VOGU-417874 format. One record per atom (N, C-alpha, C): x, y, z; residue in one letter. Coordinates in steps of 0.2 Angstrom, whole numbers, plus 5000, padded with zeros to 4 digits. Layout:
<recs>
XYZA;...
</recs>
This chain:
<recs>
478151565014M;478751545013M;478651495007M;479151495002D;478951444998D;479351385000D;479051304997N;479251244998N;479951244996N;480451225000F;481151214998F;481151134995F;481451134990I;481651074986I;482351064986I;482451004989V;483150974989V;483450974983V;484150984982S;484450984975S;484350924971S;484450864976A;484450794972A;483850794968A;483250824972R;482550814968R;482550864962R;482750934963K;482650994961K;483150994953K;483750964954Y;484050964949Y;484150884946Y;483550834947R;483650784944R;483750764937R;484150734934P;484050724926P;483550694923P;483450754918A;482750714915A;482850694907A;483550704905T;483750664899T;484250644899T;484450594894F;485150544895F;485750584895F;485650654891V;486250694891V;486450724897V;485950734902S;486150774908S;486350714914S;486450644912V;486650594918V;487350614918V;487450604924I;488150614925I;488550544926I;489050534923G;489650484923G;489350424921G;488850424917Q;488650344915Q;488550354908Q;488950384904Q;488850384896Q;488950314894Q;489250254896H;489150204893H;488650164894H;488150184898I;487450154898I;486950194895I;487050264895T;486550304891T;486550304885T;487050294881S;487250274874S;487050224871S;487050174875T;486850114873T;486050104873T;485650134879L;484950144879L;484850194873L;485050244872K;484750284866K;484850244860K;485450204858N;485450184853N;484950124851N;484750094857A;484150034857A;483550074856A;483450124857I;482850164856I;482850174849I;483250204846A;483350224840A;483250174834A;483650114836R;483450064833R;482950014832R;482550014839G;481949984839G;482149914843G;482749914845Q;482949844848Q;482849834856Q;482249834859L;482149844864L;482049764868L;482449754874A;482249694877A;481649694881A;481449634885H;480749644887H;480949654895H;481549644898A;481949664905A;482549674904A;482649724909Y;483149764910Y;483549744918Y;484049754920L;484249754927L;484749814928L;484549854931F;485149924933F;485449904939F;486049894941C;486349874946C;486949924948C;487149934954G;487649984955G;487550014962G;488150054965P;488150084970P;487450134972P;487350164978R;486850214978R;486950274975R;486450304973G;486450374971G;486950384965G;486850344960V;487350344954V;486750354948V;486250344949G;485750354943G;485350294940G;485350254944K;484850184942K;484250214941K;483850234946T;483150244945T;483050304941T;483350354941T;483450404937T;483450394929T;484050334927C;484050314920C;483450284918C;483050234924A;482550194922A;481950244919A;481950294923R;481250344922R;481350364915R;482050404914I;482250424908I;482050374902I;482450314903F;482250264897F;481450254896F;481050234901A;480350224902A;480050284897A;480150344899K;479850394895K;480050414889K;480750384885A;480950394880A;480550334875A;480550274879I;480250214875I;479550234873I;479150264876N;478450274875N;478350344872N;478850384871C;478850454867C;478450444861C;478050474859L;477650464852L;478150484846L;478550524847S;479150564842S;479850574845S;480250524847P;480750534850P;481450564845P;481850604848V;482250624843V;482950594846V;483350554841E;484050514841E;483950494849E;483450454850G;483250424857G;483050464862G;483050524862E;482950564869E;482150594867E;481750584873S;481050604873S;480950674869S;480450694866C;480250754865C;479950794870C;479650784876N;479350814880N;478750854877N;478550844872E;478050894869E;477350834867E;477350784867C;476850724865C;476450714872C;475850674871E;475350664877E;475750634882E;476150574879S;476450524883S;476850564888S;477350614885C;477950644888C;477650684893C;476950714892K;476750774896K;476350724902K;476250684901A;475750634906A;476250614910A;476950594908F;477450574912F;477650644918F;477850684914N;478050744918N;477650764923N;476850764922E;476550784926E;476250734932E;476550684930G;476450634936G;475650584935G;475550594930R;474750554928R;474850504923R;475450474922S;475450424916S;475150354919S;474750324914F;474650254917F;474850204912F;475450234909S;475850174906S;476450164910S;476750204914I;477450184917I;477150184925I;477350134928H;477150104934H;477950094939H;477850114946E;478350114948E;478250074955E;478550024957L;478449974962L;478949974966L;479049974974D;479449964978D;479549894980D;480049854979A;480049794981A;480149774988A;480349814992A;480449825000A;479849815003A;479249845000S;478649845003S;478249805000S;478349764994N;477949724990N;478349664987N;478549624992N;479049574992N;478649494992N;478049504993S;477749444994S;477349404988S;477249344988V;477049304983V;476449334978V;475949364984D;475249394983D;475449464980D;475949504981D;476149564977D;476249544971D;476649494969I;476949474963I;476249434958I;475849414961R;475249394959R;474949454956R;474849504960N;474349554958N;474649594951N;475349604952L;475849624946L;475649584940L;475749514941T;475649474935T;474849484932T;474449504935E;473749514933E;473649584930E;474049624932Q;474049694931Q;474449704923Q;475049664922V;475349664916V;474849644909V;474349614910R;474049604905R;473649644902R;473649704905I;473149754903I;473549804899I;473349814893P;473949844888P;473749934890P;474449964888P;474350024888P;473850084885P;473650134889Q;473150174886Q;473550224882Q;474050264882V;474450294878V;475150264878V;475450274871G;476050244869G;476050164868G;476650134866R;476650074864R;476750014869R;476950044875Y;477149994881Y;476850004888Y;476849954891S;476749964899S;477549954901S;477749994905I;478249994908I;478249984916I;478549944918Y;478549924926Y;479249934928Y;479349974932I;480049984936I;480049964942I;480449914944I;480449884951I;481049904954I;481049954959D;481649974963D;481649934969D;482549924971E;482649874977E;482349814976E;482449764970V;482249714967V;482549654971V;482949674974H;483349614979H;483049594985H;482549644986M;482149634993M;481549584991M;481349554986L;480949494985L;481149434990L;480549404992S;480749334994S;480849284988S;481149234990L;481349174987L;480749144982L;480149154986S;479549124984S;479349174978S;479349244979A;479049304976A;479649294968A;480249284970F;480749284963F;480449224959F;480249174962N;480149094958N;479349114954N;479049144958A;478249164955A;478449214950A;478949254951F;478949314945F;479349294938F;479649224939L;480149204933L;479649194927L;479149154927K;478749144921K;478649214916K;478249254920T;478149334918T;478749364916T;479149354920L;479849394918L;480149364910L;480149304909E;480349274904E;479949284898E;479349274899E;478949294892E;478249314895E;478349394896P;477849434897P;477449454890P;476949484891P;476449514885P;476849554881P;476749564875A;477249604870A;477249674871A;476749704875H;476749764877H;477149784883H;477349734887A;477549754893A;478349734893A;478549794897I;479349794898I;479549804906I;480049764908F;480149754916F;480849794916F;481049844920I;481649874922I;481749874930I;482249824931L;482249824937L;482949854940L;483049874947A;483549914950A;483649894956A;484349874957T;484649854965T;485349884965T;485449884970T;485949894974T;486549844977T;486149784976E;486449724978E;486249654974E;486749674969K;486649614963K;486649554965K;487149534970H;487249474971H;486749434976H;486149464978K;485649454981K;485249414977K;485249434970I;484649404966I;484849344962I;484249304963I;484549234960I;484649214953I;485149164951P;485349184945P;484749174939P;484249134941T;483749124937T;483349204933T;483449234938I;483149304936I;483649344932I;484349334934L;484949374931L;484849354924L;484849284922S;484849254915S;484349274911S;483849314913R;483149334909R;483149414907R;483749434911C;483849524910C;484349534907C;484249594903Q;484949624901Q;485249674907Q;485849664908I;486249684915I;486649744912I;486449794916Y;486849854916Y;487149874923Y;487849884923D;488149904928D;488449984929D;488250014935F;488250084934F;488850094939F;489250144936N;490050154939N;489850214946N;490250214950R;490350254954R;490450334950R;490250394952I;490450454949I;491050474951I;491450504946K;492050514947K;492150594951K;492550594956P;492650664959P;492650724954P;493050714948D;492950774944D;492250784941D;491950724938D;491250744936D;490750764941D;490850744948A;490450774953A;490550834953A;491150854954T;491350934955T;491150974950T;491150954943E;490850994938E;490151014939E;489750954940Y;489050964941Y;488851004947Y;489251004952L;489051034959L;489351114957L;489751124951K;489951194950K;489251224946K;488951174942F;488451204938F;487851214941F;487651194949I;487151194952I;487351264956I;487951274959S;488051324962S;487951404959S;488151384952E;488051434947E;487251464946E;486951414946Q;486151404946Q;485751444952Q;486151424957E;485851454964E;486251514967E;486751534963G;486951594965G;487451594970G;487851534973V;488251524978V;488951524974V;489351574978Q;490051564975Q;490451524979Q;490951474975C;491151414978C;491851414976C;492351394980E;493051374979E;493051304975E;493251294971E;493351224967E;493651184971E;493951204977E;494351144982E;493751144986E;493251174987A;492751164993A;492251104988A;492151124983L;491651074979L;492051014978L;492651014977H;493150934976H;493050904984H;493050934989I;493150894995I;492350864996I;491750904994I;491250884994I;491150814989I;491350824984A;491450754980A;491750704981A;492250724984R;492550654987R;492350624994R;491950664999K;491650635004K;490950595002K;490750604996A;490150584993A;490350504991A;490950494990D;491250424988D;490750404982D;490750444976G;490450414971G;489750424971G;489350454975G;488750464974G;488550534974G;488150534968M;487850604966M;487350634971M;487050594973R;486350594977R;486750624985R;487150584986D;487550604993D;487850684993D;488350684987A;488550744985A;488150814986A;487350804982L;486850864982L;486750874989L;486550814993S;486350815001S;486850865004S;487450845003M;488050885007M;488050955005M;487950964998F;487951034995F;487351074998F;486951044999D;486351085003D;486451105010D;486851055013K;487051055021K;487551115021K;487951115018V;488451165018V;488251245016V;487751235011V;487551305009V;487251325015V;486751285019S;486251305024S;486751335030S;487451305031F;487851335036F;488251395035F;488451405027C;488951445027C;488751505022C;488051495019G;487751535016G;487951535008G;488051605006S;488051604997S;488951614996S;489251595001K;489951584999K;490251525003K;490551484999L;490851415001L;491651425001L;491951405006D;492751395005D;492951335009D;493551305007S;493751235008S;493851225016S;494051275020A;494151265026A;493451265030A;492851295029T;492351295031T;491851225030T;491951215024V;491651165020V;491851095025V;492651105026S;492951025028S;492751035036S;492651095039E;492351085046E;491651065047E;491151085042T;490551075041T;490450985041T;490950965036L;490750895034L;491150835039L;491550885043N;491950835048N;492550805043N;492950845038V;493250805034V;494050835036V;494550815038L;495150845038L;495350875030L;495550935031D;495750965025D;496350945022D;496650965016Y;497350935014Y;497850975017Y;497851025019D;498451065023D;498551015029D;498051005033T;498350945038T;498850905037T;498550855030Y;498950805029Y;499650835025Y;499650885022F;500250915019F;500750925025F;500450955031K;500850975036K;501150915040K;500750855040I;500950805045I;501650765041I;501450765034S;501850725029S;502650775029S;502650845031G;503250895031G;503450865037G;503050845042Y;503550845047Y;503750765047Y;503550735044I;503650655043I;504350655039I;504350695034S;505050705029S;505650735033S;505350775038S;506050805042S;506150765048S;505850715050G;505950665056G;505650705062G;505250745060D;505150795066D;504450745070D;504650705074Y;504050665077Y;503650705082Y;504050745087Q;503650795091Q;503150835087Q;503350855081G;502650895077G;502150835075G;502250785074C;501850735072C;501350735077C;501550715083L;501150685089L;500750755092L;500950815092L;500750875094L;500050895089L;500350875082L;499750885077L;499150825077L;499350775078L;498850725080L;498450735086L;498850765092D;498350795098D;497850835096D;498050885091D;497550935089D;497050905086D;497150855081I;496650845077I;496150795081I;496350755087L;495850715090L;495450775094L;495950825096R;495450865101R;494950915097R;494950915090R;494450945086R;493850885085R;493950825087G;493450775088G;493450735082G;494050725077F;494050685073F;494350605075F;494150555073S;494250485076S;494950465073S;495250425077V;496050405074V;495750365067V;495350325066Q;495250295060Q;495150345054Q;494850405055T;494750445050T;495350475049T;495750485053F;496550525052F;496850475048F;496950415051I;497450365048I;497050335041I;496550345039A;496250325033A;496450385028A;496250455031G;496450495026G;497250515024G;497650485031L;498350485028L;498650445024L;498250375024N;498450335019N;498150345012N;497750395011D;497450415004D;497950455003D;498150515007H;498650545006H;499350535002H;499550495005F;500150435003F;500050404996F;499450384995R;499250354989R;499250414983R;499050464984N;499050514980N;499850544979N;500250534983L;500950554982L;501250504978L;501050444978L;501250384975L;501150404968L;500450414966M;500250434959M;500650494956M;500950544960C;501350594958C;502050574955C;502150514957K;502850484956K;503150474949K;502650454944D;502550434936D;502150464932D;502250494927K;501850524921K;501250484920K;501350414920R;500750374918R;500250374924R;500450384930T;499950384935T;499650454937T;499850494934N;499750564937N;499050584934N;498650544930S;497950554930S;497550514935S;497950474938L;497450444944L;497450494950L;497850544950L;497850594956L;497150634956L;496750614961E;495950634961E;496050704964E;496350754963V;496250824965V;496550864959V;496450934960S;496550974955S;496851044959S;496951074953G;497151154954G;497851154959G;497751194964K;498451204968K;498551144972K;498051114974T;498251054978T;498651014975T;498550994968A;498850954964A;499450974963A;499651044963E;500351054962E;500751054969E;500351054976H;500651054980H;500950984981H;500450934979Y;500650854979Y;501250854975Y;501350864969F;501950854965F;502650874969F;502450934971A;503050974974A;503350924981A;502750894984Q;502950864990Q;503150794989Q;502950774984A;503150694981A;503950704979A;504350754978E;504950754976E;505450744982E;505050744989K;505350734995K;505450664997K;505150624994F;504950554996F;505150514989F;505450464992T;505750394986T;505050354986T;504950324981T;504450284979T;504450214983T;505050204987G;504950144992G;504750154998G;504950225000I;504650245006I;504050255006I;503650285000I;502950295000I;502550235001I;502950164996V;502650104997V;502550085003V;503150085007E;503150055015E;502750105019E;502650165017G;502150215022G;501350185021G;501350165014I;500550135013I;500450075016I;500850035017S;500849975019S;500749975026S;501150025030L;501250025037L;500450065039L;500150105036M;499650155036M;499050075036M;499050055032T;498549995029T;498549955034T;499149925038S;499049875043S;498849905049S;498949975051T;498750015057T;498050015057T;497650035050D;497050045050D;496749975051D;496949915049S;496549865050S;496549835057S;497149845061G;497149835068G;496849885074G;496549955071L;496349995075L;495649955078L;495349925073R;494649895074R;494649865081R;495149805082N;495249785088N;495749805093N;495849865093S;496449895098S;495949925103S;496349905109S;495949945115S;496350015115S;496750055113N;497050095114N;497150135106N;496750145103Q;496850175096Q;497350245095Q;497350275099R;497850345100R;498550315100R;498650265104L;499450245105L;499650205100L;499150175095N;499350145089N;499450195083N;499250235083A;499150305078A;499950335079A;499950345085E;500650365087E;501250345085E;501150255087L;501750215085L;501850225079L;501250225073A;501250215067A;501750285065A;501550345069L;501850405066L;502650405068L;502750385073L;503450375075L;503750315070L;503550275068K;503950215062K;504050255057K;503450295054L;503550345048L;504150395049L;504150425053C;504750475055C;505450435055C;505450365057G;506150325058G;506250305051G;505550285046L;505750255041L;506050305036L;505850365036F;506150415033F;506850445033F;506950435040Q;507650455042Q;508050395040Q;508050335041K;508450285038K;508650275033K;508150305026K;508350305021K;508250365016K;508250415020T;508350475017T;508850495012T;509450455014H;509950465008H;509950435002H;509450385002D;509450354995D;508950404990D;508750454991I;508550504987I;509050514981I;509550534983T;509950554978T;510550484976T;510250434977G;510650364976G;511250344980G;511450304977N;512050264982N;512650304983N;512850354978D;513450404978D;513350434984D;512850464986S;512850504991S;512950474998S;512750414999I;512850375005I;513650365005I;513950345000A;514750334999A;515150385001A;514850445000Q;515050515002Q;515050515009Q;514550505011L;514450505019L;514850465023L;514950395021I;515350355023I;516150365023I;516350375017I;517050405015I;517250465014I;517450515018P;517550585017P;518050595011P;518050655009S;518450675004S;519150685007S;519550695002A;520450695004A;520550765007A;520250815006S;520350885008S;520050885014S;519550855016S;519350855023S;519650815028S;520050765026T;520350715030T;521050735031T;521450785027T;521950805028T;522150865031T;521550905033T;521650965034T;521350985042T;520850935044N;520550955050N;520350885052N;520850845054S;520650785058S;521150755061S;520850735069N;521350705073N;521250655075N;520850615072T;520550545072T;520650515067T;520550445067A;520650395062A;520050395058A;520150395051T;519450395047T;519150335048T;518550335048P;518250265047P;518350235041P;518450165041V;518650135035V;518150085032V;518050085026Q;517450045022Q;517749995019Q;517449925021N;517849855018N;517649855010N;517849905005N;517949904998N;518349864996N;518249824990P;518749794986P;519449834987P;519449894987T;520149924988T;520149984994T;520249954999P;520049995005P;520750035007P;520650095010E;521250125012E;521350125020E;521650105023V;521850105028V;522250155032V;521850205035P;522150275038P;522550255045P;523050275045V;523350265052V;523550335054V;523550345061E;523650405064E;524350415067E;524650455065A;525350475066A;525350505073A;525750505077P;525750525084P;525850595085P;525650625089A;525750705090A;526350735093A;526650775090N;527150805092N;527150835097N;527550815104P;527550845110P;527650925110P;527950955105E;528051025104E;527451055101E;527251025096H;526751045093H;526051005093H;525651025099K;525150965099K;524550985095K;524451045092T;523951065088T;524151045081T;524750995079E;524750975072E;524250935070E;524050935063P;523450885061P;523850825062P;523550775062A;523750705060A;523850695053A;524350645053I;524650635047I;524350565044I;524050545039E;523650475037E;524250445034E;524250375034V;524650345030V;524250285028V;524150275022T;523650225019T;524050165017T;523750105016A;523950045015A;524450055009A;524250095004T;524650074997T;525250124998T;525550155003C;526150195004C;526650135006C;527150135004S;527750085006S;528250105009S;528250195010T;528650225014T;528450255021T;527850225023A;527650245028A;528050225035A;528150275038K;528550295044K;528150255051K;528550205054E;528250175061E;528450225065E;527950255070P;528150295075P;528450245080P;528750275084D;529150235091D;528550245095D;528750205102K;528350205107K;528550255112K;529150275111E;529450325115E;529050395114E;528950405108D;528650475105D;527950495106D;527650435109I;526850445110I;526750465117I;526450515118T;526250555124T;525850515128T;525850515135P;525350475139P;524650495138P;524550555135A;523750585133A;523550555128A;524050535123R;523750505117R;523750435117R;524250405123Q;524050325124Q;523350315127Q;523150365133Q;522550355135Q;521950365131Q;521950415126S;521450415121S;521450345116S;522050325114Q;522050265111Q;521650205115Q;521750195120Q;521450155124Q;520750155125Q;520550225123K;519650225124K;519350205118K;519850215112K;519550205105K;519350135103K;518750115100K;518750035098K;519150015092K;519449965093E;519849935088E;519449935081E;519849985075Q;519549975070Q;519949935065Q;519749865062S;520049835059S;519849815051S;520149805047V;520049785040V;520249715038V;520849695041T;521149635039T;521349595044T;520849605050G;520949555056G;521349595062G;521749645059F;522349675064F;521949745066F;521949765072S;521749835073S;522249875072S;521949945071L;522350005072L;522850025077L;522549985083K;522850005089K;523549965089K;523649905087N;524249865087N;524649895083N;524349915075I;524849955072I;525050015075I;524850055078M;525050115081M;525550105087M;525450045091N;525850025096N;526449995093N;526449965088G;527049945084G;527249885086G;526649835086N;526649765087N;527149745082N;527649695083S;528049685077S;527749615074S;527249635069Q;526949575065Q;526949605057Q;527449635055P;527449675048P;527449625043P;527549555043E;527649525038E;526749495037E;526549485043E;525749455042E;525349515040E;525549565043I;525049625042I;525149655034I;525749645032K;525849655024K;525449595020K;525449555023S;525149485019S;524449475019S;524049525025E;523349535024E;523249585020E;523749645019I;523449695015I;523649675008I;524049645007T;524149605000T;523549564998T;523249535003D;522749495000D;522149534998D;521949595002V;521449635001V;521649674994V;522249704994R;522449744988R;522449694980R;522449634982E;522349584975E;521749604972E;521249614975E;520649624972E;520549704969E;520649704962P;520649774958P;520049794958P;519949864957E;519449904957E;518849874952E;518249854954N;517849824948N;517949774944N;518349724948S;518649664944S;518049614946S;517549624952G;517149584953G;517449524957G;518049514960Q;518349474964Q;518249494970Q;518049444974I;517849464982I;518349424986I;518449454990N;519149434995N;518749364998N;519149325000K;518849255003K;518649275010K;519049315014K;519049315021K;518349355022K;518249415018I;517749445019I;517049415018I;517049365013L;516449325012L;516449285017L;516849255020E;516649205026E;516549245032E;516849305034E;516449345038E;515849365038E;515549375030A;514749395030A;514449325030A;514749275030C;514449205030C;514249195038C;514749205041A;514749195049A;514149245052A;514249305050K;513849355052K;513049325051K;512849315044L;512249295041L;511949245045L;512349185046S;512249135051S;511949145059S;512449195062D;512149225069D;511549265067D;511349295062E;510749325061E;510149285062E;510249225058L;509649175056L;509549115061L;510149125066S;510149065071S;509349075076S;509149135077A;508549135080A;507949105077A;507749125071E;507149115067E;507149065062E;507849065059R;507849005055R;508448975057R;508448925060P;509048895062P;509248835056P;508848815054R;509148765048R;509648805042R;509448865040L;509848895036L;510348925040L;510248945046A;510948975049A;511548905050A;511148855050A;511648795051A;512048775045A;511548785039A;511848785033A;512348835031A;512348895034F;512848955031F;513448945037F;513348905042K;513948905047K;514448845044K;514048805040D;514548745037D;514648755029D;514948805027V;514948815020V;515748825019V;515848815013S;516748825009S;516548875004S;517148925005I;517248975000I;517748964995I;517548974989S;518148964984S;517949034978S;518449064978E;518349124973E;517649154975E;517249174970N;516449204972N;515949154972N;516149094975C;515549034975C;515649024983C;515049014985V;514748994991V;514548914990V;514948874993K;514748804992K;514348784999K;513748744998F;513348725004F;513348645003F;513348615008T;513248545009T;512648535014T;512148495010V;511648495014V;511348425015V;510848405020S;510648335020S;510048315016S;509748365014N;509148335011N;508848385006N;508248355002E;508148414997E;507748474998E;507348455005T;507048515008T;507348575009T;508048565013L;508448625015L;508748655007L;508848605003K;509148634997K;508548674993K;507848664994D;507448714991D;507348764994D;507448775001E;507348815005E;507848875004E;508448855001I;509148895000I;508948914993I;508648894989V;508648904981V;508048964981V;507448954986L;506949004985L;507149064989L;507549054993N;507849124996N;508649164993N;508649134988T;509349144984T;509449224985T;508949264982L;509049344981L;509049374986L;508649354992D;508749384998D;509449375002D;509549305001L;510249285005L;510749325002L;510849324996K;511349364992K;511449444993K;510849464994K;510749534995K;511149555001K;510849505007R;511149515013R;511749495015R;511949455011L;512749455012L;513149515009L;512849545003S;513249585002S;513249655006S;512749665009E;512749715014E;513049705020E;513149635023L;513549635028L;514349635026L;514449595020G;515149605019G;515349675015G;514849705013S;515049775009S;515649765003S;515549715000Y;515949704994Y;515549714988Y;515849704982R;515749724975R;515749654972R;515349664966G;515449584963G;514849524964G;514749474961T;514249434962T;514449364965T;514049334969V;514149274973V;513649234970V;513949164968E;513649114967E;513549054971E;513049024972F;512848974978F;512748924972F;513148864977H;513248794974H;513048744980H;512548714979I;512148664984I;512248594981I;512648564987E;512748494986E;512448454992E;512048404990I;511648354994I;512048294996I;512248295004K;512448225006K;511948205011K;511648145009E;511248115014E;511448105020E;511148105025D;511348075033D;511248005032D;511647955034N;511647885033N;511647855038N;511647885045R;511747865051R;510947825052R;510947785056P;510347735058P;509947785062P;509147775061M;508747815063M;508647795071M;508547845075R;508647825083R;507947795085R;507847755089P;507247715091P;506747765095P;506147745094I;505647795097I;505347755104I;505147695103K;504747675108K;505247655114K;505047645120A;505447635126A;505847575125A;505447515124E;505947445123E;506547455117E;506247495112D;506847505106D;507447545110D;507147615114K;507647635117K;508247605121K;507947555124L;508347525129L;508847465126L;508447445121K;508947395117K;509547435114K;509347505112Y;509847525107Y;510447555112Y;510047575118L;510747595124L;511047545127L;510847485128S;511047425128S;511747415125S;511547425118E;512147395113E;512647445112E;512547505116I;513247565116I;513447545123I;513147525126N;513247515134N;513047455138N;513347395138P;513147335140P;512947335147P;513347375151Q;513147385159Q;512547415160Q;512247445155L;511547475158L;511147405160L;511047355157N;510747305160N;510847265166N;511447275168D;511647245174D;511347295179D;511447365178L;511247415181L;510447415183L;510147405178R;509447395178R;509247345182R;509547275181K;509347225185K;509547235193K;510047265195A;510447295201A;509847325205A;509547375200L;509047415204L;508247405204L;508247345200N;507547315200N;507147355196N;507347385190L;506847435186L;506547405180L;505947435179D;505547415174D;505447465169D;505347445163I;505147505158I;504447525158I;504447585159E;503747615159E;503447645152E;
</recs>
């Protein structure tokens, strides 16, 4: 049996052109070789498996090439052949993890003095250089700063922050990027063609995303799935082999969320956990799924979608079912859930609760997809529906031009006759007599909640209470607001302030007290506060307070806040016991007599 060579070694790049995803570095190094502008020390830093050591080897080989072509090695001269065959004495590789002492650096310093046998430079590649001890770093400083003319150092590390600043200042620093999933997918496609393996593009994309930017990890996973699946790779088998939830699972659960089917979400979560996936893996994947949906909402961010092919089309189709606000809130919810799982004693319950919140969030805001008009249509039925098939009073919205529907009594002889609606704008509305109302109708009216627009219930109007002038005046006040005029009814605004005061009383009592003692004039809410601190608090929360007022009052138009500071000039109350006794004695002189009679002392 032939010795198997893993893909990470077999397909390791040998030229700058074959390096994946690091064009900004390879082009700079090629130009430096072509122009002869070589520094004495380089530092390659970045995540694992992105090509740091590979680029160091290619760079070292090209530097010593006797006839380079546009910065690339020729692979034909003696120096290139010696390097390819592993017998070069001009290029040295050291592992700082096992040579991290001062003695090792001393040996390196002595070795640097020897000139190269072939080529112009002696090149020293020191991998994992952050593993050197502080004493070793300090011993290396002088040699690194002023090496012999024939010596070049190439340092590589995954943890740049562990290297002391004096070393960093003596090197040209090159930061390597993570490999993009698309670039990794293309390289995996090339390798699969070379190996004769039939692969779905989606399967290779799953491998690339699982590798998290590391090409070496991607190649190791590729070898693993080929060993399991053979010469044909499909996305389902690759997901199962790498223990990754496939895209269909997240599309399915987001479909349940969009329809509010929390039972389906919980059952699917149970199936996921039964397959051996952890709760954290599921939540992290769902968070990433919502992130991809967010990228589909705008053409400018479509390029940030890290999927391709049919999966991308599926994302664009499903993104239309969600508003941007819902997606953002979903990402926020998933992020907080993910961070809370680490300290949770019941991770499954937390995940189930998060799914329930997502379903409720979508159902709460689902009508916002088509704008506010759709909400208005849900609240205010059309005229045709209210006049043909309605036996109950139509719900009334506190608009600037409200219509107050009044239900006419049923005719005893024709009980199935539809109700007649009379709005506040009709001046010839007939008021029914009490005798015409059947006992059944009176009983049903007793069960209904009182619906009021101007402070008077529809029940009182139907029962014929003799308050026509007051009702008329109240309706006239509402009708004084012409549509789209921006004028807000004073009573509606006062009621909204009172409701907001009740809401704030539990958590923000200072603001609640401020809203309880306000004066309303036209579209202005006037506050009288006792200090600058309370004024600043109102100013900082002005936008939220105005928005909540408009929601509570259901009015149109703009409300202005006017804040006036009226300082409290009452004397400060005493704090010490003696001062308290003196203060209370001034208010009630008999207190001293009582204290003397009971022989009480101050504690």
